[in-house]
C-alpha positions in Angstrom: 0.1 0.0 0.0 1.1 3.6 -0.7 3.1 5.1 2.1 3.5 1.9 4.3 7.1 1.6 3.4 7.8 5.2 3.0 6.2 6.0 6.4 9.4 5.4 8.3 11.5 8.0 6.3 8.6 10.3 5.5 9.2 13.0 8.2 13.0 12.8 7.7 12.8 13.5 4.0 11.4 16.9 4.9 7.7 16.3 4.4 6.6 17.3 7.8 7.4 21.0 6.9 4.1 21.1 5.0 2.2 20.2 8.2 3.9 22.7 10.3 3.1 25.4 7.7 -0.5 24.1 7.5 -0.8 24.4 11.3 0.1 28.2 11.1 -2.1 28.7 8.2 -5.1 27.0 9.8 -4.7 29.4 12.7 -5.1 32.4 10.2 -8.1 30.7 8.4 -9.9 30.0 11.6 -9.6 33.4 12.7 -11.8 34.5 9.8 -14.0 31.3 9.4 -14.9 30.7 12.9 -16.3 27.4 14.5 -17.8 26.9 18.0 -16.2 24.0 19.8 -12.8 22.1 19.9 -13.2 18.8 18.2 -11.3 18.1 15.0 -11.2 15.3 12.4 -7.7 15.4 10.6 -8.5 13.2 7.6 -5.6 11.3 6.0 -3.5 12.4 8.9 -0.3 10.6 7.8 2.4 10.6 10.4 0.2 12.9 12.7 2.3 16.0 12.7 -0.8 18.3 12.1 -3.0 16.4 14.4 -0.4 16.7 17.3 0.3 20.4 16.6 -3.5 21.1 16.7 -3.9 19.2 19.9 -1.1 21.3 21.4 -3.4 24.3 20.6 -6.2 22.8 22.7 -8.1 20.8 20.0 -9.5 17.3 20.7 -8.4 15.5 17.7 -9.1 12.3 15.7 -6.7 11.3 13.2 -7.8 8.9 10.3 -5.4 7.3 7.7 -5.5 4.2 5.6 -1.9 3.5 5.9 -0.9 1.2 8.8 2.7 2.4 8.4 1.8 6.0 8.7 -0.4 5.4 11.7 2.3 3.5 13.3 4.7 6.5 13.0 1.6 8.8 14.4 1.3 6.5 17.4 5.1 6.5 18.0 5.2 10.5 17.9 2.2 10.6 20.3 3.9 8.3 22.8 7.2 10.3 22.3 5.5 13.4 23.4 5.6 12.4 27.1 2.5 14.1 28.2 -1.1 13.5 27.8 -2.2 14.6 24.4 -5.9 14.5 23.3 -5.4 12.7 19.9 -6.8 9.4 18.9 -5.7 7.8 15.6 -7.7 5.2 13.8 -7.4 3.3 10.5 -10.1 3.9 7.9 -10.8 4.8 4.3 -11.6 8.3 3.7 -14.5 7.5 1.5 -16.3 5.3 3.9 -15.3 6.2 7.5 -17.5 6.9 10.6 -16.7 8.7 13.7 -17.9 7.8 17.3 -19.3 11.4 17.5 -19.3 14.3 15.3 -16.8 17.1 15.2 -16.9 20.8 14.6 -13.8 21.0 12.2 -12.5 18.6 9.5 -9.2 19.0 7.7 -7.7 17.1 4.7 -4.3 18.4 3.6 -1.3 18.0 1.4 -3.4 17.2 -1.9 -4.8 14.1 -0.5 -8.0 14.4 -2.3 -6.2 14.5 -5.6 -5.5 10.8 -5.0 -9.2 10.2 -5.6 -9.4 9.7 -9.4 -13.1 10.1 -10.2 -16.0 12.3 -9.0 -17.8 9.2 -7.5 -14.9 8.6 -5.1 -14.7 12.3 -4.3 -18.3 12.5 -3.7 -18.2 9.6 -1.2 -15.4 11.4 0.8 -17.4 14.7 0.9 -20.5 12.8 2.1 -18.5 10.9 4.7 -17.1 14.3 6.0 -20.6 15.7 6.0 -21.8 12.9 8.2 -18.8 13.5 10.5 -19.5 17.2 11.1 -22.0 18.9 13.2 -24.3 21.4 11.6 -22.4 24.6 10.8 -19.1 22.7 11.1 -16.3 23.6 8.8 -14.3 21.5 6.3 -11.0 23.0 5.2 -8.9 20.9 2.6 -6.4 21.7 0.0 -6.1 20.6 -3.6 -3.2 20.7 -6.1 -4.1 22.5 -9.3 -3.7 21.2 -12.9 -1.2 23.8 -13.3 1.0 22.4 -10.6 0.5 18.7 -11.9 1.3 19.8 -15.5 4.2 22.0 -15.0 5.7 21.4 -11.6 5.2 17.6 -10.8 7.6 16.7 -13.7 11.0 15.2 -14.5 13.3 13.3 -12.2 14.5 14.4 -8.7 17.4 12.7 -6.8 17.7 13.4 -2.8 20.3 11.9 -0.7 20.1 11.9 3.2 22.0 10.3 6.0 20.6 6.8 5.8 18.4 6.8 2.8 18.2 8.0 -0.8 15.2 8.7 -2.9 14.7 9.0 -6.7 11.4 10.6 -7.8 10.1 10.4 -11.3 7.1 12.2 -12.4 4.9 12.4 -15.6 1.8 14.1 -16.7 -0.5 12.4 -19.1 -2.2 15.1 -21.2 -4.8 12.7 -22.5 -6.2 11.7 -19.1 -4.9 14.7 -16.9 -3.4 12.1 -14.5 0.0 12.8 -13.0 2.1 9.8 -11.9 4.9 9.9 -9.6 7.1 6.9 -8.9 9.2 6.9 -5.9 12.1 4.6 -5.4 13.8 4.5 -2.1 16.9 3.0 -0.8 17.2 2.6 3.0 20.3 1.8 4.8 19.9 -1.9 6.2 23.4 -2.1 7.9 26.7 -3.6 6.6 26.7 -1.4 3.7 23.5 -2.7 2.2 20.4 -0.9 1.3 16.8 -2.0 1.1 15.0 -0.9 -2.0 11.2 -0.1 -2.3 9.0 1.4 -4.8 5.6 3.2 -4.8 3.5 4.7 -7.4 1.4 7.8 -6.7 -1.2 8.9 -9.2 -3.2 12.4 -8.8 -5.6 14.3 -10.8 -6.9 17.8 -10.5 -10.6 19.0 -10.4 -12.2 22.1 -11.7 -13.8 24.6 -9.2 -17.2 23.9 -10.8 -17.0 20.0 -10.0 -15.8 20.8 -6.4 -18.6 23.2 -5.8 -21.2 20.7 -7.2 -20.0 17.9 -5.2 -19.7 19.9 -1.9 -23.2 21.2 -2.5 -24.7 17.7 -3.1 -23.0 16.7 0.3 -24.7 19.5 2.2 -21.9 22.1 2.1 -21.5 25.7 1.0 -18.1 27.0 0.0 -17.4 29.9 2.3 -13.9 30.6 1.4 -11.5 29.8 -1.7 -7.9 30.9 -1.3 -4.3 30.5 -3.0 -3.0 28.1 -0.4 -1.1 29.5 2.5 -2.4 33.0 1.6 -5.7 34.8 2.3 -5.7 35.8 -1.5 -7.9 34.6 -4.2 -6.5 32.0 -6.5 -5.0 32.9 -9.9 -4.3 31.1 -13.1 -0.9 30.0 -11.9 -1.9 28.9 -8.3 -0.1 25.7 -7.4 -2.5 24.7 -4.6 -6.0 25.8 -3.5 -7.5 25.8 0.0 -11.3 25.4 0.3 -13.3 26.4 3.3 -16.7 24.8 3.3 -19.4 25.1 5.9 -22.0 22.3 6.6 -25.4 23.7 6.2 -27.4 24.0 9.5 -30.3 21.8 10.0 -33.4 23.5 8.9 
């Protein structure tokens, strides 16, 4: 499964920087788009960085991810904190999960939703999130744009770290609009040997019309749309969008 083998080196490859930035950005967003309460669902929580940072700010957090490897890293980090932190991690699919009780805020970050490759899958996810939120609850999620996938997620990258090396090869299919990234990792296994693993990641972009249509069907109204990590409106060269959607109140 994607990320199961990459999980152990995910943070060390620099990926956790995104979650640190997102934690600060959400603070700004929630200053504008307010919610009443302190319960949070972090959907596709990965190694738990954002969930733990939000918990440090007083949120009671449920983190959901499908990858057992990523959740193992999240649990390890939670245990290493050395103090009680109100975070519960659980394994589930973002398209078909249920929470023990509804929350006031849901997040889904780092272009996770781009992995859902058809509208039906995305609609199922939005529906599940809608059922997980209280009326007037907020759903904040980012999406990589087609511009990013077409022009930035391209070519070959080589990165070398203390105990592992990774090679990333990316290709955009103009016929389908799918962008495929192949990650090959070499992890030190002792004695001068390395363990090799390979993962394939496929993403696609969605138009704003499609996103709004599916959110509306799931009971949401778009309250804000931003060039991600700013409070500015998107433009034709935006690499990532941040949607803020409010679940409609009962009645």
